[in-house]
C-alpha positions, 0 to 999 in steps of 0.5 A, a space after each residue: 901384783 893385782 889387788 885381788 891377788 893380795 887380799 883375803 876374801 873369805 871370813 869366818 862367816 863364809 865358813 858355813 856349817 852347823 855340825 860340831 866338826 865345823 863349829 870346833 874347827 872355827 873355834 880353833 881357827 878363832 883362837 889360834 889365828 891371833 898368833 904367828 905359828 904356821 898352819 897346815 890345812 888338809 882335806 879332800 878336794 872341794 872341802 873349802 880349804 881356801 876359805 879357812 886360809 883366808 879366814 886365818 888371815 882376816 882373824 889375825 893381827 896381820 889382817 891389814 897386811 898383804 895376803 898372797 895366795 899361790 897355787 904350787 901345782 900351777 907354777 912350772 918347775 923351772 919358774 918356781 924359784 924366781 916366783 917364790 924368791 924373785 930375782 935381780 935385774 940381769 939374773 938370767 936371760 929374759 929377766 925383766 928389767 928392774 928385777 922381780 919381787 917374789 911372793 915371799 917378799 910380797 907377803 912381808 908383814 902379812 900371810 902367804 898361802 901356799 895351796 897344793 903344798 904337796 905338789 912342790 918338788 923336793 928341791 924346792 921344799 928344801 929352799 922353803 925350809 931354809 926361808 922358814 928357818 932363817 926368816 930371810 930370802 935371797 933373790 936369784 942373782 943376789 948375794 944378799 939376804 933380805 929379812 922377811 916377816 910372814 906367816 905361812 898357811 899351807 894346804 893340801 889334799 894329799 897325805 903328807 904323812 905317806 909322802 914323808 914315808 915315801 921320801 916325797 915330802 921333807 919331814 923337817 918341812 912337814 913339822 915346820 908347817 904343821 904347828 897348827 893343823 886344821 883337818 876339814 872333814 868331807 861332806 859325807 862325814 858331816 851330812 847335817 851341814 848339807 841343808 844349810 849349805 844348800 840354802 846358802 849356795 842357792 842364795 849365792 847363785 841367786 845373787 850372782 845370776 839375779 834369778 829366783 829359787 824358792 827352795 828345794 823339795 823334800 825329795 830332792 833334799 832326801 837325795 842330797 842327804 843320801 848321796 856321798 858327795 865325792 866332790 864335797 861342797 864344790 860338787 854340791 855347788 855345781 849340782 845346785 847351779 845345774 838344777 837352777 838351769 832347769 827350773 820351771 815356774 815354781 822355781 823349786 829344785 826337785 828330783 827331776 832337776 838332779 843328775 841320776 848319780 844323785 837320785 840313784 834313778 836312771 832317766 828311763 825309770 818312768 817307763 818301767 813297771 813297779 815289778 821291773 823296778 823292784 827286780 832291778 833293785 833286787 838284782 843290784 842288791 844281790 850283786 853288791 852283796 856277792 861282791 862284798 862277800 867275795 861270792 860266799 853264798 852262805 854269807 850272802 844269805 845270812 846278810 840278806 836274811 834269806 834261806 840258801 834255797 831262796 838265794 839260789 833261786 834268785 841267783 838263777 832268776 837273774 843269771 848270777 850263778 857263779 
């Protein structure tokens, strides 16, 4: 295994945010990392679960031991057992001479990060549960068990509670992993972190690409703050990288450097009159409000604070009569 595969790269300082939610999670991490209890990290894709996993290792007494990271979703099902537990020489046709060390054994004395734990098949979940209970592994093709001393940090963007109810995730394994729970909120629920994250990501991109970005305009930041960021921090990073490729001489990220999903503006808006733009916006609001109220015109008129007569006139104007 390569050195990068066995080393943690992200510390607490790499977890960026001034929101109360992030500050609280960092404090929970700092206090609980000193023990040996297993950890479950949940959150949407792109929220930075791997940063917390790495930081747990570096804040722990195991920081001088190995840190092994495994993406459970990336390993073909037929290879899972040999990847996790290793195998003895001659265990099966095609086995490497001398056998192979599995990730559990490789992480001995350190931390094993099981990313995308929710993608593990149920039969593999049972085998991992047995390892956690017995604190020992048995290689494929071996009759002997070898003791191991590891801490498990698992992460997923899936709802393991729902998966438990559906019989897709073992309840006993869930409780074994969920001793310490870190639930990372999506970026839309901690918008106050967007400015500091943006500046951090700009600096990161500057260092990697050796270019200069002097800042973000107030209008661009306002658009950032309004947007819901379904891809979370990862999406923010990609948007900043994209914008950097279109910068002019002033090196400031502005609205016209951002994709229209962020600005809410179509590329042809600069050719529209103010009247056309206002009508387009009014029609959009009417459609959204009608959908939200299941076509109930009385409810729409009340929500928009206009008379029913005025509402009917607008619906007729925009061809929205239903």
